[in-house]
N, C-alpha and C positions, 0 to 999 in steps of 0.2 A: 689617220688613221684607213687603213683598210677597209675599202667599203663592203666586200662580203662581212668581217667582224661586225659593222656597223649595222649591217642588214639582219643579222642574227642575232644581236643584241636588241635592236627592236622589235625583233618578230617574240622574243623569247619573255620580252616585259610584256609584252600586249596578251599573251597567250598565259604568262603568269596573272596578269589584273585581273583577269575573268575568275578563278576560283578565289583568290582574293577578295574580292568584291561582294561575291556570295558570300563570302566566309564573314564577313563585315555585315552585311546587312542581316545575317544571321544573327549575330552577336552582341552588336554594339545595341545601349541602352537607347530606349527613345531620346531622352533627353540627359544632359550633362550638366554641371554645376561646376563654372571655373572661378578660378580669382584671376586669371589675368586675362578677362575678356577684355578690358579698357586697353591695356598695351598692347594687346593683339591686334585690334582694328587700328588703334592710332598709330601703331608702325608699320600698317600695310598700309594705309594710306601717305605716311609719309615716305615709304617706297615708292607710291604708286605717282606723289607728288615729285620724288626728282626722276624719276621714270618718264615723265611729262617735260620736264626740266630741260634733261638731260638730252632728250631727243630733239626738244625744240633746237637747242644748240647744237647738233650735230647736223639735224637737218638745215637751217642756215647756213654752218659752216661746210654744207655739202660733203659732211664726211661717211666714210665707205659703212661706218657705224649706223647710220642712222636708221637702214631699212631694217635690221634686226631689235633694235631698240623700239621701234616703231610697234613692230611686231609684237613683241614683250609686253608693251605697254595696252596693246590691245587686249592680249592674253590676261592681264591681270584687271582690266575695266570689265571683261566679261566675266572671273572671277568672282568679283564684286558684286555684280548684278546677279549672279547665282548665290551666292552666300544671303547677300540683304532680302532675296524676294523667300529663300528655304527657311531662313532663321526668323523671317517674319509673317511666315504664311498663316500662323494661327493667332498672331496678336494684331494690336490694334494699327500695325504699322503696314500693313499689307497691302493695302493700295497705295499706298506711298511709293513703297518699295518695289512694286508693279511698275508705277506711272513713270519713276526714274530709270528703271531697266530699261523701258520699251520708249521714253523720249528723250533719255541722255548718254544713260551708258553703253547701249549696245548698238544707238548710231553712232556716236563716237569712235566706239570700236572698230566698227567696220570702216569708216574712214579712215583710222590710221591704218588700218590693212591694205586698203585700198593704197593711202599716201604708200605705204611701204614698198609694193610693189613698182611704184613708178622713181621713186629717188635711187639716185646711182649705188647701187652696190659693190661694184669692182673699185679697181683705184681710181681716185679723181682725175680726170681727164682735165686738159688745157682750157678747154672751153668752156667746162663748169666750175670754173675756180673762182671765185669772187675778186673783182679789182684787177683782172689780169686781160692785158691786151692779149689780141690772137696772135700766140707765139707758136703754135703747132703747125707741124708737115700739112700742106696741102692734101685733103683727103677726102671721100666721098661724106662725112660726119664733118669734117674742118675745111673750111675753103680757104684760110692764111689768112 
């Protein structure tokens, strides 16, 4: 995709979201009762568990998709922390949600984000492939 089109889209989305967020802040009700509360949270946690499992597999096998999936899993953890804290803020579970966010979810998310920066994101190189002896051409990165 053309870089200029991507930048126009991203900038446009950011600009559009400002008035949209103001509109939501002014018009959304303070509370809302839904019949889909349980499936929404269970589905979210299933998706997060699948991301953890798939990220573990991709990272262990040194696949190029590990970095974006680690970043996505970190993002899901941040979203989970945000919604847990915000939705429990006025309830009896406020301190539990804050503790879980501060001591578990956000530190794990930060660790996943840092790991996403360290894992290979390009095509797998011979020296990173599990179970291979060095078959690469000697270069500064691979001495043969």
